[in-house]
RONU-401507 format. One record per residue: x, y, z of N, C-alpha, C, O in turn; residue number from 1. Coordinates in nm, 4 decimals. Atoms other than C-alpha are relative to their C-alpha. Example, Ala and Ser with C-alpha at 12.3 -4.5 7.8 and 13.67 -1.06 7.14 Angstrom:
<recs>
((0.0890, -0.1190, 0.0000), (1.2300, -0.4500, 0.7800), (0.0900, 0.1200, 0.0000), (0.1936, 0.1181, 0.0665), 1)
((-0.0820, -0.1190, -0.0060), (1.3670, -0.1060, 0.7140), (-0.0770, 0.1090, 0.0730), (-0.0261, 0.2198, 0.0899), 2)
</recs>
This chain:
<recs>
((0.0562, -0.0893, -0.1003), (32.9245, 6.0675, 26.3616), (0.0822, 0.1279, 0.0144), (0.0272, 0.2380, 0.0123), 1)
((-0.0869, -0.1154, -0.0221), (33.2253, 6.2959, 26.4126), (-0.0034, 0.0935, -0.1206), (-0.0206, 0.2144, -0.1055), 2)
((-0.0004, -0.0830, 0.1206), (33.2389, 6.4161, 26.0516), (-0.1357, 0.0685, -0.0179), (-0.1421, 0.1868, -0.0511), 3)
((0.1332, -0.0595, 0.0134), (32.8638, 6.4705, 26.0420), (-0.0178, 0.1149, 0.0990), (-0.0723, 0.2193, 0.0630), 4)
((0.0086, -0.1068, -0.0999), (32.8824, 6.6744, 26.3647), (0.0808, 0.1223, -0.0395), (0.0349, 0.2355, -0.0244), 5)
((-0.0848, -0.1117, 0.0435), (33.1688, 6.8852, 26.2308), (-0.0605, 0.0727, -0.1199), (-0.0586, 0.1956, -0.1262), 6)
((0.0614, -0.0619, 0.1183), (32.9941, 6.9442, 25.8989), (-0.1239, 0.0811, 0.0397), (-0.1445, 0.1917, -0.0103), 7)
((0.1168, -0.0748, -0.0479), (32.6720, 7.0456, 26.0754), (0.0427, 0.1287, 0.0695), (-0.0205, 0.2329, 0.0524), 8)
((-0.0501, -0.1194, -0.0683), (32.8714, 7.2863, 26.2911), (0.0480, 0.1042, -0.1007), (0.0240, 0.2235, -0.0821), 9)
((-0.0474, -0.0935, 0.1027), (33.0339, 7.4406, 25.9818), (-0.1165, 0.0668, -0.0729), (-0.1116, 0.1865, -0.1014), 10)
((0.1180, -0.0578, 0.0643), (32.6957, 7.4889, 25.8146), (-0.0645, 0.1020, 0.0940), (-0.1012, 0.2117, 0.0518), 11)
((0.0540, -0.0944, -0.0996), (32.5636, 7.6487, 26.1354), (0.0811, 0.1288, 0.0025), (0.0249, 0.2382, 0.0050), 12)
((-0.0864, -0.1181, -0.0038), (32.8628, 7.8823, 26.1410), (-0.0212, 0.0885, -0.1210), (-0.0244, 0.2110, -0.1092), 13)
((0.0171, -0.0796, 0.1210), (32.8102, 7.9892, 25.7833), (-0.1275, 0.0836, 0.0063), (-0.1347, 0.1900, -0.0552), 14)
((0.1251, -0.0756, -0.0149), (32.4589, 8.1022, 25.8769), (0.0057, 0.1009, 0.1152), (-0.0676, 0.1998, 0.1142), 15)
((0.0019, -0.0816, -0.1207), (32.5490, 8.2604, 26.2117), (0.1142, 0.0999, 0.0140), (0.1071, 0.1905, 0.0970), 16)
((-0.1085, -0.0980, -0.0020), (32.8739, 8.4433, 26.1496), (-0.0150, 0.0900, -0.1218), (-0.0211, 0.0401, -0.2341), 17)
((0.0225, -0.0894, 0.1127), (32.8304, 8.7542, 25.9347), (0.1106, -0.0040, -0.1046), (0.0842, 0.0128, -0.2237), 18)
((-0.1120, -0.0006, 0.0932), (33.1754, 8.7290, 25.7802), (0.1121, -0.0842, 0.0596), (0.1469, -0.0701, 0.1768), 19)
((-0.1127, 0.0814, -0.0446), (33.4553, 8.4765, 25.8024), (0.1143, 0.0235, -0.0974), (0.1054, -0.0128, -0.2147), 20)
((-0.1174, -0.0196, 0.0845), (33.7945, 8.5806, 25.6694), (0.0930, -0.1206, 0.0059), (0.1459, -0.1647, -0.0961), 21)
((-0.0881, 0.1150, -0.0204), (33.9948, 8.2927, 25.8153), (-0.0690, -0.0946, 0.0973), (-0.1379, -0.0518, 0.1898), 22)
((0.0598, 0.1018, -0.0853), (33.8859, 7.9684, 25.9752), (0.1054, -0.1046, 0.0305), (0.1720, -0.1551, -0.0599), 23)
((-0.0929, 0.1039, -0.0431), (34.0990, 7.7280, 26.1747), (-0.0762, -0.0963, 0.0900), (-0.1645, -0.0547, 0.1650), 24)
((0.0538, 0.0970, -0.0939), (34.0020, 7.4087, 26.3519), (0.1158, -0.0456, 0.0866), (0.2205, -0.0871, 0.0369), 25)
((-0.1052, 0.0344, -0.0946), (34.2021, 7.3371, 26.6627), (-0.0430, -0.1247, 0.0765), (-0.1529, -0.1306, 0.1316), 26)
((0.0294, 0.1267, -0.0656), (34.2178, 6.9868, 26.8072), (0.1034, -0.0294, 0.1077), (0.2164, 0.0191, 0.1029), 27)
((-0.0959, 0.0532, -0.0962), (34.3753, 6.8233, 27.1091), (0.0931, -0.0935, -0.0748), (0.0492, -0.1632, -0.1663), 28)
((-0.0927, 0.0917, 0.0660), (34.6886, 6.6348, 27.0046), (-0.0224, -0.1430, 0.0479), (-0.0857, -0.1658, 0.1510), 29)
((0.0179, 0.1408, -0.0368), (34.6999, 6.2569, 27.0147), (0.0725, -0.0357, 0.1301), (0.0352, -0.1322, 0.1968), 30)
((-0.0733, 0.0308, -0.1239), (34.9492, 6.2673, 27.3055), (-0.0644, 0.0613, 0.1238), (-0.0072, 0.0564, 0.2327), 31)
((0.0742, -0.0513, -0.1151), (34.6922, 6.4374, 27.5281), (0.0535, 0.1308, 0.0532), (0.1112, 0.2113, -0.0199), 32)
((-0.0351, -0.1263, -0.0645), (34.7605, 6.7138, 27.7742), (0.1229, -0.0193, 0.0884), (0.1157, -0.0035, 0.2103), 33)
((-0.1210, 0.0306, -0.0753), (35.1160, 6.6299, 27.8762), (0.0466, 0.1164, 0.0868), (0.0926, 0.0956, 0.1991), 34)
((-0.0453, -0.1151, -0.0773), (35.1964, 6.9841, 27.9888), (-0.0823, 0.0151, 0.1280), (-0.0258, 0.0288, 0.2365), 35)
((0.0857, -0.0161, -0.1178), (34.8969, 7.0130, 28.2229), (0.0196, -0.1141, 0.0993), (0.0170, -0.0922, 0.2204), 36)
((-0.0226, 0.1140, -0.0900), (34.9585, 6.6639, 28.3617), (0.1352, 0.0110, 0.0695), (0.1518, -0.0403, 0.1802), 37)
((-0.1296, -0.0174, -0.0658), (35.3198, 6.7581, 28.4342), (-0.0121, 0.0985, 0.1163), (0.0638, 0.0904, 0.2129), 38)
((0.0220, -0.0978, -0.1070), (35.1907, 7.0469, 28.6482), (-0.0896, -0.0591, 0.1095), (-0.0662, -0.0367, 0.2283), 39)
((0.0958, 0.0592, -0.0934), (34.9020, 6.8526, 28.8101), (-0.0277, -0.1435, -0.0455), (-0.1148, -0.1656, -0.1296), 40)
((0.0114, 0.1389, 0.0471), (34.9360, 6.4723, 28.7724), (-0.1420, -0.0589, 0.0033), (-0.1721, -0.1489, -0.0752), 41)
((0.1362, 0.0542, -0.0087), (34.5714, 6.4070, 28.8719), (-0.0945, 0.0609, -0.1041), (-0.2128, 0.0273, -0.1079), 42)
((0.0825, -0.0667, 0.1004), (34.4468, 6.6244, 28.5830), (-0.0687, -0.1028, -0.0881), (-0.0024, -0.1871, -0.1485), 43)
((0.0850, 0.0884, 0.0812), (34.1629, 6.4394, 28.4059), (0.0196, -0.1482, 0.0322), (-0.0099, -0.2342, -0.0509), 44)
((-0.0265, 0.1393, -0.0373), (34.2583, 6.1220, 28.5949), (-0.1275, -0.0825, 0.0093), (-0.1222, -0.2051, -0.0011), 45)
((0.1260, 0.0738, -0.0148), (33.8910, 6.0300, 28.6385), (-0.0699, -0.0273, -0.1332), (-0.1770, -0.0879, -0.1344), 46)
((0.0634, 0.0212, 0.1304), (33.8155, 6.0243, 28.2640), (0.0375, -0.1365, -0.0568), (0.1527, -0.1792, -0.0487), 47)
((-0.0334, 0.1279, 0.0660), (33.7874, 5.6926, 28.0838), (0.0755, 0.0271, -0.1297), (0.0689, 0.1376, -0.1835), 48)
((-0.0715, -0.0201, 0.1273), (34.0057, 5.6397, 27.7767), (-0.0985, 0.0280, -0.1140), (-0.2146, -0.0126, -0.1090), 49)
((0.0841, -0.0323, 0.1157), (33.8714, 5.7695, 27.4455), (-0.0395, -0.1268, -0.0739), (0.0374, -0.2226, -0.0813), 50)
((0.0498, 0.1104, 0.0806), (33.6626, 5.5330, 27.2371), (0.0841, -0.0071, -0.1279), (0.0882, 0.0895, -0.2041), 51)
((-0.0864, 0.0112, 0.1189), (33.9001, 5.4018, 26.9659), (-0.0736, 0.0297, -0.1307), (-0.0144, 0.0844, -0.2237), 52)
((0.0773, -0.0265, 0.1211), (33.6208, 5.4225, 26.7063), (-0.0160, 0.1508, -0.0219), (-0.0064, 0.1984, -0.1350), 53)
((0.0123, -0.1455, 0.0125), (33.5681, 5.7941, 26.7805), (0.1338, 0.0636, -0.0379), (0.1375, 0.1589, -0.1158), 54)
((-0.1337, -0.0507, 0.0345), (33.9446, 5.8563, 26.7627), (0.0258, -0.0196, -0.1489), (0.0762, 0.0701, -0.2165), 55)
((-0.0179, 0.0285, 0.1424), (33.9528, 5.6887, 26.4203), (-0.0868, 0.0931, -0.0846), (-0.0415, 0.1451, -0.1865), 56)
((0.0895, -0.0897, 0.0723), (33.6518, 5.8926, 26.3058), (0.0542, 0.1428, -0.0005), (0.0459, 0.2130, -0.1013), 57)
((-0.0561, -0.1354, -0.0088), (33.8177, 6.2129, 26.4280), (0.1142, 0.0165, -0.1004), (0.1227, 0.1188, -0.1684), 58)
((-0.1127, -0.0062, 0.0941), (34.1314, 6.1365, 26.2240), (-0.0488, 0.0082, -0.1441), (0.0049, 0.0854, -0.2235), 59)
((0.0568, -0.0032, 0.1355), (33.9252, 6.0694, 25.9106), (-0.0638, 0.1367, -0.0265), (-0.0443, 0.1953, -0.1330), 60)
((0.0662, -0.1303, 0.0148), (33.7192, 6.3864, 25.9667), (0.1030, 0.1106, -0.0202), (0.0854, 0.1972, -0.1059), 61)
((-0.1042, -0.1019, 0.0134), (34.0334, 6.5962, 26.0113), (0.0624, -0.0044, -0.1391), (0.0890, 0.0998, -0.1991), 62)
((-0.0602, 0.0144, 0.1327), (34.1791, 6.4573, 25.6887), (-0.0933, 0.0549, -0.1076), (-0.0489, 0.1266, -0.1973), 63)
((0.0971, -0.0486, 0.0992), (33.8605, 6.5280, 25.4901), (-0.0108, 0.1518, 0.0053), (-0.0058, 0.2182, -0.0982), 64)
((0.0147, -0.1452, -0.0130), (33.8203, 6.8800, 25.6283), (0.1255, 0.0736, -0.0461), (0.1165, 0.1804, -0.1065), 65)
((-0.1253, -0.0643, 0.0364), (34.1859, 6.9615, 25.5738), (0.0310, -0.0153, -0.1494), (0.0532, 0.0837, -0.2192), 66)
((-0.0442, 0.0271, 0.1367), (34.2623, 6.7959, 25.2399), (-0.1061, 0.0291, -0.1060), (-0.0726, 0.0695, -0.2174), 67)
((0.1044, -0.0136, 0.1016), (33.9261, 6.8188, 25.0653), (-0.0787, 0.1310, 0.0094), (-0.1325, 0.1791, -0.0903), 68)
((0.0725, -0.1264, -0.0158), (33.7685, 7.1330, 25.2103), (0.0978, 0.1162, 0.0187), (0.0626, 0.2313, -0.0074), 69)
((-0.1034, -0.1025, -0.0111), (34.0918, 7.3226, 25.2847), (0.0025, 0.0760, 0.1312), (0.0581, 0.1856, 0.1381), 70)
((-0.0021, -0.0663, -0.1313), (34.0376, 7.4091, 25.6502), (0.1274, -0.0421, 0.0726), (0.1506, -0.1614, 0.0922), 71)
((-0.1222, 0.0356, -0.0734), (34.3697, 7.4274, 25.8361), (-0.0329, -0.0644, 0.1345), (-0.1157, -0.0135, 0.2101), 72)
((0.0128, 0.0705, -0.1271), (34.3889, 7.1814, 26.1262), (0.1226, 0.0331, 0.0837), (0.2358, 0.0174, 0.0381), 73)
((-0.1109, -0.0402, -0.0853), (34.5998, 7.2999, 26.4163), (-0.0024, -0.0816, 0.1279), (-0.1066, -0.0984, 0.1912), 74)
((-0.0176, 0.0774, -0.1215), (34.7307, 7.0910, 26.7017), (0.1453, 0.0169, 0.0420), (0.2345, 0.0206, -0.0427), 75)
((-0.1372, -0.0199, -0.0479), (35.0369, 7.1379, 26.9202), (0.0316, -0.1093, 0.1013), (-0.0344, -0.1190, 0.2047), 76)
((-0.0352, 0.1141, -0.0841), (35.2028, 6.8333, 27.0770), (0.0157, 0.0398, 0.1469), (0.0846, 0.1363, 0.1798), 77)
((-0.0124, -0.0211, -0.1438), (35.1659, 6.8180, 27.4543), (-0.0952, 0.1022, 0.0578), (-0.1085, 0.1113, 0.1798), 78)
((0.0883, -0.1060, -0.0472), (34.9160, 7.1031, 27.4753), (-0.1420, -0.0231, -0.0484), (-0.1639, -0.0651, -0.1620), 79)
((0.1401, 0.0143, 0.0377), (34.5380, 7.0933, 27.4759), (-0.0401, 0.1071, -0.1007), (0.0270, 0.2092, -0.1155), 80)
((0.0532, -0.0961, 0.0963), (34.3348, 7.2710, 27.2108), (-0.0242, 0.1349, 0.0674), (0.0000, 0.2392, 0.0066), 81)
((0.0254, -0.1250, -0.0725), (34.2377, 7.5303, 27.4758), (0.1250, 0.0880, 0.0052), (0.1178, 0.2093, -0.0147), 82)
((-0.1254, -0.0748, -0.0088), (34.6024, 7.6300, 27.5167), (0.0374, 0.0607, -0.1348), (0.0811, 0.1755, -0.1427), 83)
((-0.0311, -0.0475, 0.1347), (34.6534, 7.6599, 27.1423), (-0.0949, 0.1126, -0.0404), (-0.0518, 0.2124, -0.0982), 84)
((0.0986, -0.1041, 0.0309), (34.3315, 7.8610, 27.1012), (0.0357, 0.1292, 0.0724), (0.0295, 0.2372, 0.0136), 85)
((-0.0389, -0.1189, -0.0765), (34.4432, 8.0988, 27.3764), (0.1201, 0.0696, -0.0605), (0.1225, 0.1923, -0.0699), 86)
((-0.1195, -0.0587, 0.0623), (34.7825, 8.1502, 27.2125), (-0.0348, 0.0679, -0.1320), (0.0133, 0.1774, -0.1615), 87)
((0.0375, -0.0576, 0.1299), (34.6261, 8.2093, 26.8718), (-0.0804, 0.1292, 0.0191), (-0.0567, 0.2282, -0.0502), 88)
((0.0812, -0.1202, -0.0255), (34.3701, 8.4574, 27.0099), (0.0901, 0.1159, 0.0422), (0.0711, 0.2292, -0.0021), 89)
((-0.0924, -0.1040, -0.0460), (34.6500, 8.6488, 27.1835), (0.0810, 0.0568, -0.1164), (0.1012, 0.1779, -0.1251), 90)
((-0.0827, -0.0444, 0.1130), (34.8597, 8.6627, 26.8652), (-0.0818, 0.0759, -0.1051), (-0.0294, 0.1666, -0.1699), 91)
((0.0805, -0.0566, 0.1084), (34.5703, 8.7595, 26.6342), (-0.0841, 0.1214, 0.0400), (-0.1291, 0.1960, -0.0470), 92)
((0.0952, -0.1014, -0.0477), (34.3694, 9.0031, 26.8511), (0.0327, 0.1427, -0.0420), (-0.0584, 0.2246, -0.0538), 93)
((-0.0360, -0.1379, 0.0373), (34.5623, 9.3156, 26.7492), (-0.0270, 0.0304, -0.1478), (-0.0364, 0.1469, -0.1863), 94)
((0.0202, -0.0202, 0.1435), (34.5028, 9.2623, 26.3757), (-0.1331, -0.0523, -0.0532), (-0.1694, -0.0249, -0.1676), 95)
((0.1250, 0.0612, 0.0448), (34.1715, 9.0732, 26.3607), (-0.1044, 0.0039, 0.1104), (-0.0709, 0.0142, 0.2284), 96)
((0.1068, 0.0278, -0.0942), (33.8344, 9.0411, 26.5264), (-0.0083, -0.1520, 0.0082), (-0.0398, -0.2186, -0.0904), 97)
((-0.0081, 0.1442, -0.0194), (33.8623, 8.6916, 26.6701), (-0.1298, -0.0498, 0.0625), (-0.1771, 0.0056, 0.1617), 98)
((0.1159, 0.0668, -0.0580), (33.5597, 8.4707, 26.7323), (0.0394, -0.1441, 0.0282), (0.0745, -0.2191, -0.0628), 99)
((-0.0282, 0.1366, -0.0427), (33.6210, 8.1524, 26.9297), (-0.1342, -0.0713, 0.0107), (-0.2237, -0.0250, 0.0814), 100)
((0.1247, 0.0758, -0.0030), (33.3480, 7.8953, 26.8750), (0.0230, -0.1244, 0.0847), (0.0965, -0.2148, 0.0451), 101)
((-0.0188, 0.1122, -0.0910), (33.3267, 7.6547, 27.1672), (-0.1040, 0.0053, 0.1113), (-0.1447, 0.1139, 0.1526), 102)
((0.0895, 0.0014, -0.1161), (33.0901, 7.5431, 27.4433), (0.0777, 0.0099, 0.1315), (0.0174, 0.0218, 0.2381), 103)
((-0.0855, 0.0062, -0.1185), (33.3852, 7.5422, 27.6864), (0.0025, 0.1335, 0.0744), (0.0508, 0.2338, 0.0219), 104)
((0.0046, -0.1247, -0.0773), (33.3305, 7.8006, 27.9609), (0.1400, 0.0474, 0.0397), (0.1588, 0.1660, 0.0670), 105)
((-0.1381, -0.0402, -0.0313), (33.7065, 7.7985, 28.0356), (0.0495, 0.1066, -0.0976), (0.1268, 0.1948, -0.0601), 106)
((-0.0467, -0.0930, 0.1024), (33.7582, 7.9898, 27.7115), (-0.0561, 0.1408, 0.0162), (-0.0110, 0.2331, -0.0517), 107)
((0.0547, -0.1338, -0.0259), (33.5508, 8.2823, 27.8413), (0.1072, 0.0928, 0.0571), (0.0945, 0.2149, 0.0476), 108)
((-0.1080, -0.0837, -0.0539), (33.8710, 8.4026, 28.0113), (0.0777, 0.0726, -0.1100), (0.1503, 0.1679, -0.0818), 109)
((-0.0721, -0.0614, 0.1127), (34.0060, 8.4924, 27.6645), (-0.0718, 0.1219, -0.0568), (-0.0134, 0.1979, -0.1341), 110)
((0.0809, -0.1083, 0.0562), (33.7269, 8.7415, 27.5892), (0.0567, 0.1346, 0.0426), (0.0863, 0.1572, 0.1599), 111)
((-0.0521, -0.1350, -0.0198), (33.8502, 9.0994, 27.5542), (-0.0321, 0.0789, -0.1266), (-0.0901, 0.0231, -0.2197), 112)
((0.0243, -0.0706, 0.1264), (33.8294, 9.3758, 27.2952), (0.0618, -0.0791, -0.1166), (0.1758, -0.1248, -0.1080), 113)
((-0.0381, 0.0743, 0.1211), (33.8548, 9.2076, 26.9521), (-0.0006, -0.1516, 0.0156), (0.0338, -0.2222, -0.0792), 114)
((0.0118, 0.1446, -0.0182), (33.8043, 8.8590, 27.1027), (-0.1337, -0.0277, 0.0678), (-0.1610, 0.0212, 0.1775), 115)
((0.1284, 0.0366, -0.0594), (33.4589, 8.7145, 27.1619), (-0.0158, -0.1513, -0.0083), (0.0522, -0.2193, -0.0852), 116)
((0.0276, 0.1425, -0.0053), (33.3247, 8.3709, 27.2397), (-0.1403, -0.0239, -0.0542), (-0.2347, 0.0460, -0.0173), 117)
((0.1298, 0.0369, 0.0558), (33.0416, 8.2119, 27.0428), (-0.0353, -0.1369, 0.0564), (0.0348, -0.2353, 0.0328), 118)
((0.0435, 0.1241, -0.0636), (32.8510, 7.9461, 27.2391), (-0.1394, -0.0368, -0.0458), (-0.2253, 0.0497, -0.0630), 119)
((0.1318, 0.0507, 0.0364), (32.5582, 7.7315, 27.1376), (-0.0866, -0.0025, 0.1253), (-0.0381, -0.0330, 0.2342), 120)
((0.0925, 0.0107, -0.1123), (32.2513, 7.7504, 27.3597), (-0.1281, -0.0672, -0.0464), (-0.1616, -0.0678, -0.1648), 121)
((0.1274, 0.0655, 0.0287), (31.9257, 7.5615, 27.3814), (-0.0887, 0.0154, 0.1227), (-0.0511, -0.0246, 0.2329), 122)
((0.0994, -0.0113, -0.1062), (31.6211, 7.6458, 27.5910), (-0.1287, -0.0650, -0.0495), (-0.1350, -0.1127, -0.1628), 123)
((0.1285, 0.0557, 0.0417), (31.2622, 7.5232, 27.5838), (-0.0597, 0.0813, -0.1141), (-0.1280, 0.0269, -0.2009), 124)
((0.0593, -0.0895, 0.0992), (31.1692, 7.8244, 27.3710), (0.0812, 0.0159, -0.1276), (0.0245, 0.0341, -0.2353), 125)
((-0.0822, -0.0266, 0.1183), (31.4630, 7.8602, 27.1359), (0.1371, -0.0650, 0.0118), (0.1750, -0.1201, 0.1151), 126)
((-0.1383, 0.0463, 0.0027), (31.8092, 7.7580, 27.0360), (0.0753, 0.0827, -0.1018), (0.0156, 0.1444, -0.1900), 127)
((-0.0815, -0.0772, 0.0918), (32.0958, 7.9189, 26.8550), (0.1381, 0.0216, 0.0575), (0.1898, -0.0612, 0.1325), 128)
((-0.1335, -0.0343, -0.0480), (32.4261, 8.0871, 26.9242), (-0.0063, 0.1328, 0.0731), (-0.0850, 0.2210, 0.0389), 129)
((-0.0103, -0.1239, -0.0754), (32.5134, 8.3559, 27.1722), (0.1447, 0.0469, -0.0087), (0.2379, -0.0300, 0.0151), 130)
((-0.1336, -0.0581, 0.0040), (32.8087, 8.5872, 27.1252), (0.0284, 0.0644, 0.1344), (-0.0511, 0.1449, 0.1830), 131)
((-0.0369, -0.0552, -0.1293), (32.9863, 8.6721, 27.4489), (0.1153, 0.0979, -0.0147), (0.2267, 0.0608, -0.0518), 132)
((-0.1062, -0.0982, -0.0165), (33.1780, 8.9953, 27.4809), (0.0237, 0.0089, 0.1509), (-0.0287, -0.0731, 0.2263), 133)
((-0.0333, -0.0078, -0.1426), (33.3123, 9.1092, 27.8185), (-0.1243, 0.0141, 0.0882), (-0.1339, -0.0510, 0.1923), 134)
((0.1219, -0.0200, -0.0794), (32.9716, 9.2273, 27.9457), (-0.0875, -0.1256, -0.0015), (-0.1472, -0.1609, 0.1002), 135)
((0.0804, 0.1225, 0.0089), (32.7961, 8.9127, 27.8215), (0.0607, -0.1139, 0.0824), (-0.0127, -0.1976, 0.1349), 136)
((-0.0638, 0.0982, -0.0885), (33.0539, 8.6965, 28.0045), (-0.0455, 0.0266, 0.1425), (-0.0807, -0.0661, 0.2154), 137)
((0.0448, -0.0357, -0.1346), (32.9642, 8.8872, 28.3215), (-0.1466, -0.0398, 0.0208), (-0.1819, -0.0951, 0.1250), 138)
((0.1426, 0.0349, -0.0107), (32.5911, 8.8403, 28.2551), (-0.0200, -0.1524, 0.0071), (-0.1097, -0.1996, 0.0768), 139)
((0.0142, 0.1457, 0.0033), (32.6381, 8.4672, 28.1886), (0.0561, -0.0697, 0.1235), (-0.0029, -0.1653, 0.1738), 140)
((-0.0693, 0.0717, -0.1071), (32.8784, 8.3744, 28.4678), (0.0086, 0.0769, 0.1321), (0.0447, 0.0198, 0.2350), 141)
((-0.0085, -0.0790, -0.1227), (32.8627, 8.6585, 28.7197), (0.1388, 0.0497, 0.0317), (0.1620, 0.1040, 0.1397), 142)
((-0.1370, -0.0501, -0.0152), (33.2321, 8.7407, 28.6736), (0.0483, 0.0489, -0.1364), (-0.0056, 0.0106, -0.2402), 143)
((-0.0589, -0.0493, 0.1248), (33.4406, 8.9232, 28.4143), (0.1031, -0.1006, -0.0523), (0.1508, -0.1850, 0.0235), 144)
((-0.0932, 0.0975, 0.0582), (33.6711, 8.7335, 28.1762), (0.1296, -0.0190, 0.0791), (0.1752, -0.1321, 0.0964), 145)
((-0.1271, 0.0144, -0.0728), (33.9873, 8.8090, 28.3759), (-0.0173, -0.0752, 0.1325), (0.0809, -0.1219, 0.1902), 146)
((0.0276, 0.0701, -0.1251), (33.8163, 8.6514, 28.6826), (-0.0328, -0.1486, -0.0206), (-0.0428, -0.2235, 0.0766), 147)
((0.0392, 0.1388, 0.0277), (33.7279, 8.3220, 28.5109), (0.0979, -0.1014, 0.0617), (0.0514, -0.1979, 0.1224), 148)
((-0.0884, 0.0991, -0.0625), (34.0472, 8.1379, 28.6229), (-0.0212, -0.0109, 0.1516), (-0.0213, -0.1212, 0.2061), 149)
((0.0242, 0.0037, -0.1446), (33.9840, 8.2369, 28.9872), (-0.1352, -0.0642, 0.0303), (-0.1474, -0.1438, 0.1235), 150)
((0.1354, 0.0548, -0.0164), (33.6128, 8.1527, 28.9554), (0.0032, -0.1522, -0.0124), (-0.0545, -0.2230, 0.0700), 151)
((-0.0101, 0.1447, 0.0197), (33.6942, 7.8059, 28.8189), (0.0819, -0.0659, 0.1107), (0.0521, -0.1780, 0.1519), 152)
((-0.0817, 0.0541, -0.1090), (33.9611, 7.7556, 29.0867), (-0.0810, -0.0136, 0.1283), (-0.0668, -0.1122, 0.2007), 153)
((0.0815, 0.0046, -0.1214), (33.7146, 7.8348, 29.3646), (-0.1016, -0.1142, -0.0031), (-0.1200, -0.1836, 0.0969), 154)
((0.1057, 0.1021, 0.0051), (33.4417, 7.5989, 29.2424), (0.0492, -0.1356, -0.0490), (-0.0207, -0.2357, -0.0334), 155)
((-0.0531, 0.1267, 0.0498), (33.6630, 7.3319, 29.0847), (-0.0662, -0.0401, -0.1306), (-0.1563, 0.0278, -0.1800), 156)
((0.0540, 0.0515, 0.1250), (33.5887, 7.1294, 28.7745), (0.0054, -0.1520, 0.0043), (0.1123, -0.2116, -0.0092), 157)
((0.0078, 0.1453, -0.0117), (33.4709, 6.7699, 28.8094), (0.0512, -0.0676, -0.1277), (0.1223, -0.1679, -0.1200), 158)
((-0.0395, 0.0615, 0.1275), (33.5262, 6.6948, 28.4373), (0.1518, -0.0081, -0.0150), (0.2030, -0.1035, -0.0737), 159)
((-0.1462, -0.0014, 0.0102), (33.8962, 6.7864, 28.4643), (0.0682, -0.0519, 0.1272), (0.1909, -0.0511, 0.1373), 160)
((-0.0504, 0.0505, -0.1277), (33.9341, 6.6390, 28.8161), (0.0782, 0.1079, 0.0765), (0.1799, 0.0796, 0.1399), 161)
((-0.0642, -0.1105, -0.0714), (34.0268, 6.9805, 28.9566), (-0.0817, 0.0310, 0.1251), (-0.2001, 0.0634, 0.1154), 162)
((0.0749, -0.0250, -0.1233), (33.9321, 7.0268, 29.3214), (-0.0281, 0.1487, 0.0185), (0.0521, 0.2336, -0.0204), 163)
((0.0341, -0.1373, -0.0364), (33.7572, 7.3424, 29.4352), (-0.0137, 0.0063, 0.1510), (0.0235, -0.0872, 0.2218), 164)
((0.0249, -0.0128, -0.1434), (33.6656, 7.4708, 29.7775), (-0.1294, -0.0724, 0.0359), (-0.2239, -0.0753, -0.0429), 165)
((0.1155, 0.0749, -0.0474), (33.4173, 7.2658, 29.9790), (-0.1249, 0.0880, -0.0018), (-0.1261, 0.1983, 0.0528), 166)
((0.1313, -0.0646, 0.0096), (33.0561, 7.3670, 29.9033), (0.0013, 0.1354, -0.0704), (-0.0858, 0.2188, -0.0458), 167)
((-0.0031, -0.1235, 0.0791), (33.1580, 7.6480, 29.6671), (-0.0393, -0.0355, -0.1430), (0.0303, -0.1103, -0.2116), 168)
((0.0478, 0.0194, 0.1358), (32.9580, 7.6484, 29.3451), (0.0104, 0.1305, -0.0777), (0.0796, 0.2234, -0.0358), 169)
((-0.0082, -0.1173, 0.0880), (32.9072, 7.9027, 29.0657), (-0.0395, 0.1294, 0.0708), (0.0329, 0.2287, 0.0640), 170)
((0.0507, -0.1234, -0.0639), (32.7042, 8.1546, 29.2673), (0.0917, 0.0457, 0.1126), (0.1254, 0.1637, 0.1216), 171)
((-0.0874, -0.0373, -0.1120), (32.9236, 8.1446, 29.5777), (0.1340, 0.0511, -0.0512), (0.1868, 0.1501, -0.0004), 172)
((-0.1275, -0.0439, 0.0575), (33.2399, 8.1723, 29.3687), (-0.0146, 0.1401, -0.0585), (0.0721, 0.2249, -0.0374), 173)
((0.0253, -0.1333, 0.0570), (33.0919, 8.4710, 29.1800), (-0.0107, 0.1050, 0.1098), (0.0490, 0.2122, 0.1002), 174)
((0.0185, -0.0949, -0.1107), (32.9865, 8.6398, 29.5046), (0.1305, 0.0300, 0.0723), (0.1561, 0.1444, 0.1097), 175)
((-0.1300, -0.0224, -0.0644), (33.3302, 8.5890, 29.6611), (0.0870, 0.0931, -0.0852), (0.1533, 0.1820, -0.0318), 176)
((-0.0828, -0.0828, 0.0875), (33.4999, 8.7450, 29.3587), (-0.0548, 0.1413, -0.0115), (0.0230, 0.2354, -0.0277), 177)
((0.0578, -0.1357, 0.0009), (33.2572, 9.0398, 29.3541), (0.0404, 0.0738, 0.1272), (0.0715, 0.1928, 0.1241), 178)
((-0.0292, -0.0635, -0.1294), (33.3258, 9.1059, 29.7206), (0.1496, 0.0236, 0.0209), (0.1887, 0.1280, 0.0731), 179)
((-0.1429, -0.0103, -0.0276), (33.7009, 9.0459, 29.7298), (0.0818, 0.0191, -0.1253), (0.2042, 0.0295, -0.1181), 180)
</recs>
């Protein structure tokens, strides 16, 4: 399942990105998000453990993609893939046009000149990929990339067990940030 999903994603990318000079796959390390948990111990505390079969499939997929297809696999002990992606985007943005491919809205905070986010979308009428530059982040979320951390802090994130303000959702958080 994991390898098939990754291969399908790579084929999709080859059709949807006009030019790829370098490609990296960034994964969460096996030791999890030790840094974030050291800052906030309840981080992701509500998530069940990973399915051992999926973990095994991920390891096999990474080996095939790395050793047989030649795609560099990047992971940094103690840090989530998001953290590594952010560091890489920061280091590469002055010399390359960086495209981050992820459904994760947290990564929208990285969008800036030379860094864009590519997200998959699906509606009743169509499906495909949407490229988010700074204006498209605003159109999608109602805030600019630099406001994403505040926006997420105001509304919280159930998946990561991060509390937000009572009864503050996406729209209210956006409106508060527009006003203040």
